[in-house]
N, C-alpha and C positions, 0 to 999 in steps of 0.2 A: 576450543571456541568458548568464550565466556559470555554470559548474558545474565541480566537481572530477571530472575524468574518471578519476582513479585512486584513488577514495576507499577501495577495498578493499585498497590496497597502501601499504606504507611505502616508505622509500627503498630503492632497488635492486630494486623490483618484488616484494618478498616480502610474503606476507599479513600483515596487522596482527595482532599478538598482543594482542587486546582484553582479555585477562585477565592480562596481565603483572603480576607482583608480588602477585597475590592469594594469600591464605593458604588453600590447598586441600589436601585429603588427598593425600599422596604416592602415586603409582602409579595414581591415579584419572584417567581421561581427562577433561580439562576441555572442556566444551562451553558455548557461549553460546547461550541460547535466548530468543527473543522470544515471549511468550504474550499474545494479545489476547482479551479477553472483552467480549461485547456487552451492550448495555443490557437486552435481554430476559432475559439470564441473571443479571442483577444485581438486578432490580426485580420487584415484584409487579404486579398488573394496574392498580393506581392510580399506578404510577410510583415508589412508595416503595422505598428501598433495603432489600434483604433482607440483614441482617448475616451470616447463616449462609452465604450464597453467597460473600461476600468472604472469610469465615473459611476456607471449604473451599479456595478458590484459594490463599490465603496459606499455609495449612498445606502444600499441595503444593509451593508455591514454596520454602518453608523446607526441605522434604525434599530438593529438588533442590540447594539450596545446601549442605546438610549432606553431600551426596554428591560435592561438588566442582564441580558445574555452576553456572553463573551465569545468572540470569533477569532479563530486562527485561519489565515488565508494561505493556501498552498497554490502557487501560481506557476504555470508554464510560460514559455515565450521568450526565454533569454536568447537562444540561438536564432529563432525566427526574427526577433527584434533587431539583432545585430547585423543580419545579412544586408538589409537595405541601407543601413547606416554606412556600411563599408562598400557600398556599391556592388554587392554580390548577389543581385537578384537572380531569379531563375532556379536551377536545380541546386538542391542542398549539397554542399561539399561532402566528400566521403573521408577525407584525411582527418584523423582524430586530432592532431595538433592544431590544424586550422579551425576545426569546430570549437575546440576549447578556447582559442583566441577570440573567435566570434562571440562565444558565450560571455566572455569577460566584458566585451563591449556592450552586448545586448542587455546583460543583467543590470548594469548601471543605468541604462536608458529605461529599462522596464520599471525598476524600483522608483525612479524619479516620478513616473506617472502616478504610482501608488501614493507616494509622499504627498504630492500635490492634491490628488483627489480626496485623500483622507483629511488633509489639513483644512479643506473647504468645509468639513463637518466638525472641526475642532478636535480631530483625533491625530495622534502621533503613530507612525509606523516604525517597526524595527525589523531589519532584515536578518534572516537566519538561513544560511546555506549549509545543507547537510549532505553527508555521504553515507553509504552503507556502513563504513567503519565506525560511524557515530552510534550505530545500533548494535554492532557485533560486540564491541568492547563494553563491558559493564560500566567502567569508569566514564567513558565517553557518553554512554547512554544516560547516565545520571546527570552529567554536565548539560547535555542537550535538554533534558527534562527540566532541570533547574532554570536554565536560561529562559525557556518558554514560559515557565510558571512565573518567574519574576517579571518578565515583560507584561504578562497579563495583570499581575498585581499592581504594576505601575500605571495601568491604564493604557498600555501600548498595544497596538494591533500587530501581532507577528506576521511578517510576510516571508513565507518559507518557499524555498526552491532547492532542487538538487544542485550541488556545486559542480556544474558542468565544466567549469574552467579547469578543474583538476581531476575529475572523475574520468575513467576510461572504460572500455568494454568489460574489463575484468572486475572493476569495482564501481558499479553503478546500479541504481535501481532500474534504469531502463525506461521508466515512465513515471510521471508524477501521480498517477492514480494509486499505484502501490505505495509510493512515498506518503500520500495523504492517509492511507489506511494505517500505516505504521505510526504516523504522527498522531492519529486518533487514539491509538493504543498508548502512545507515549504520554499524552497529556490527560488521559482518562476522559475522553470526550463522550458526550451523550449522543451526538449525532454527527454523521459525516454526510456532507452534501457535495456531490460531484456534478459540476455544471458542464454541459457540453452543447453541441449544436443540434441535438435531437431531443424530442420530448421525453425520452427515457428508453427503456428496453422495449422493443417492438416484437410482435409475433413473427415478423419476417423483415427482410431488407426492403424498405419502402421504395428504393430505386428499382426493385425488381417485382414488387408485389404491391399494387395500389390498395389492396384490402388489408394491409398490415395495420395492426391496432396496438395500442399501448397496453403493456402488462403492468397493472397498477400495483400489485403486491407479490412478492416472492417470499415464500417460507424458507426455502433452502435452494441453493444453487446446485443443479445436477447436470448430467451430460447433455440432456435435451436442451437446456437453456444455453449451455456453452456452444452447442452446435448452431443455434440460431443467432448467436451474438456476432459471428464473423470475426474478422481480424483486421480489416482495413481501416486505417484512420485517414487523415488528410496528409498531403505532402508536407505540410508545415508542422505537423505534430508527430509524436512517437507512439501514440496509443490509438485505440479504437474501442468499440464497445466491448470487445473481449477483455481488454485490460481493465475496463471499468467494472466488468462483472467479476473479475478476479479480485479487484480491490474491495468490492462489496462483500464478497465471500470472506475475505480476510478480516474486514471490519466486523462482520457478523460473528465470527469466531472470537472477536475481542469483546463481544457484548455491546457493540455499537450499532445502532440503527443507521441505515444508509439510504439516501435518496439520490437517484440519478435523474436529473431534470435539465430542461433547456435554459441556458444562460440568458436568453433573450426574453423569457417569460417575465411579465411584470410581477414584482413582489415575490419572486421565486424563492428567495431565502426565507422570508417571513412565512410563506405558505409551507415550506418544507419543515421549518421549526414547529409550526402549529399542527402539522400532520394533516393538512388539507388534502382531501381525496382528489386524485387525478393530477396532483402537482408534478408527478413523474412516476418513476418506478421505485417503490419502497421495499427495502430488504429488511426483513425482520431479524432482530438480534437474537443470537442464541442465549438461552437462559444460563448456560454454563460457559464461563469465559476461559479461553485457552491462555495459559501463562505466557508471558512475554517470550521466554526462550523457545518454547514450543511453537509459538506463532511465527517466530523467525525461521525456525527449521521448516515449518510447513509451507510458508509462502514467500519468504524473502531470500532464501538461499537456493541458488540454482543447483539442480541435481547433476553431479559429475558422472553418474552412471546408474546402473540398476542391478538388482539381484532378483531372480525369480525363485520362489519358494514352493514347497509342496503343500498339500492341503492341510496336513497336520500342523505345520508351522503357521500357516495362515490362521487356523482356528486358535492356536495358542496365543497369537498376537491380538487378534480381534476380540475373541470371547473371554480370554483369561488375562489379558494385559501383560503377557510375558515378554521376554527379550527374544530377539532373533538369534538362534544358535547356528553354528556351522552345519550341524546335522540336518537342518531343514533347507539348506540352500541347494538348488538344482542347477542354476545357471547364473553366470556373471556377465554383465554387459558393460563395456567401457573400461577405462584405465584410471580409476579413482585412487586417491591416496588416503592414508589414515586421517580421520577427522573430516573427510569430505561428506557432503550430503548425497544420499542415493535414494532412488525410488525403490520401493519394495512391491513387487507384483506377484500375482498368482501364476499358476502354470498356463492360464489363459492369456497372460500378457497384460492384464488390466492392473494398473497401479492402485493399491489400497492403503499404502502407508509410505512414510518418508522418514529418514533418520540419518544420524551421523555414524559412519562406520568406524570400527575400532581396528580394522585391518585394511591394508592396501589390497587392490584388486587381485594382484598376482597370488597373494597368500590365500584369499578366499577361494580362488579357482583351485589351488593346489589341495586345499583341505575341505572343500565343499562335500557335504554328506557324511563327514566323520563325526562320530559321537564323542562326547567329552572324554570318555575313558580311552579313546584312541588318539588323543592329542598330546603333544609334548607338554610337560608340566608348566612350561613358561608361556604357553599360548592360551590366551583367554578363549573360552568357548563362544562368547557372545560376538556376533558380527555387529549387531546394533543393540545396545542396552535399552531397556524400556524407558529409562529416563531421557534418552536421546531420540525417542521415536514418537511420531504423531500418526494416529490412525485417521485416514482421510475419508 
């Protein structure tokens, strides 16, 4: 697996100026913002696009551009938009081929609304449909980054979506929250704004607890937060608060501040950019940024299995930054292949790291616990090299 490990840097290790050459107001700080809006915030109960929702978002995007900031829009809604056009209201189909065809119809309909709404403010939009393959391959990653960068330099508002017409269950992001976090890393954004149909992350499910209140700031995402996030989205969308929390964590590890807020809130984008208190839930960016390749390993690649390690191996990985050796493996879960991503857990079963394995599962099982001196000379001792591992 190849990836650009310095995607946030240009030559000499300096941050990329992703807005270089843009015609902005002098003296106004230039910020690059990625804003993601979900299906439930764009459509009615039948799945039909609500033009006023897109018009509101585009008006706020236009205001940001007028103030010197630049905005990339990540939008959901292609499949949901295509269903009513094809007379397929009701339950969402489960056949993958049919869903891909619906997405092809819906995406054209969806982007047409964005074109019209942005044109009303004198802005031009440019569609960019991405798949995970565009981020796994270093060459594709650089092409995607260049395309978005040039669009911004031309004064074009990029409208990004997953390419649902060709993606399948084996090669898809699964939700646009995670895509938005990866795009934030890709373009070197200062801020990620995730717009949804709730005010932000609440202390409990408001449908079950009337005393639920907004959590205004999160320093770090932990298991307690994940447990209150839940998992249910709407029937028209693919995500829920859990996916948004995962995206916020991913962005934070990229050094990107994230705000989860209500799409219907007046001036929500401007308030999120300005850091207005109570606009939603703000996730503080980490001071140290995870390189692009390790970000992909940690958050964008699904684990094909897991290995449980002893306490000595865990200490070597966490405290000393070492590689995971066969000697430290105590149990293998799943049937992964060489190069797959696996979770690394302690004997208590709690995952604390993730990495790309250098051996298939059958070989790790056969050689688990053996020291380097006990291995055949042609067999590497590392199960996961430290360069291919992220401590979570």
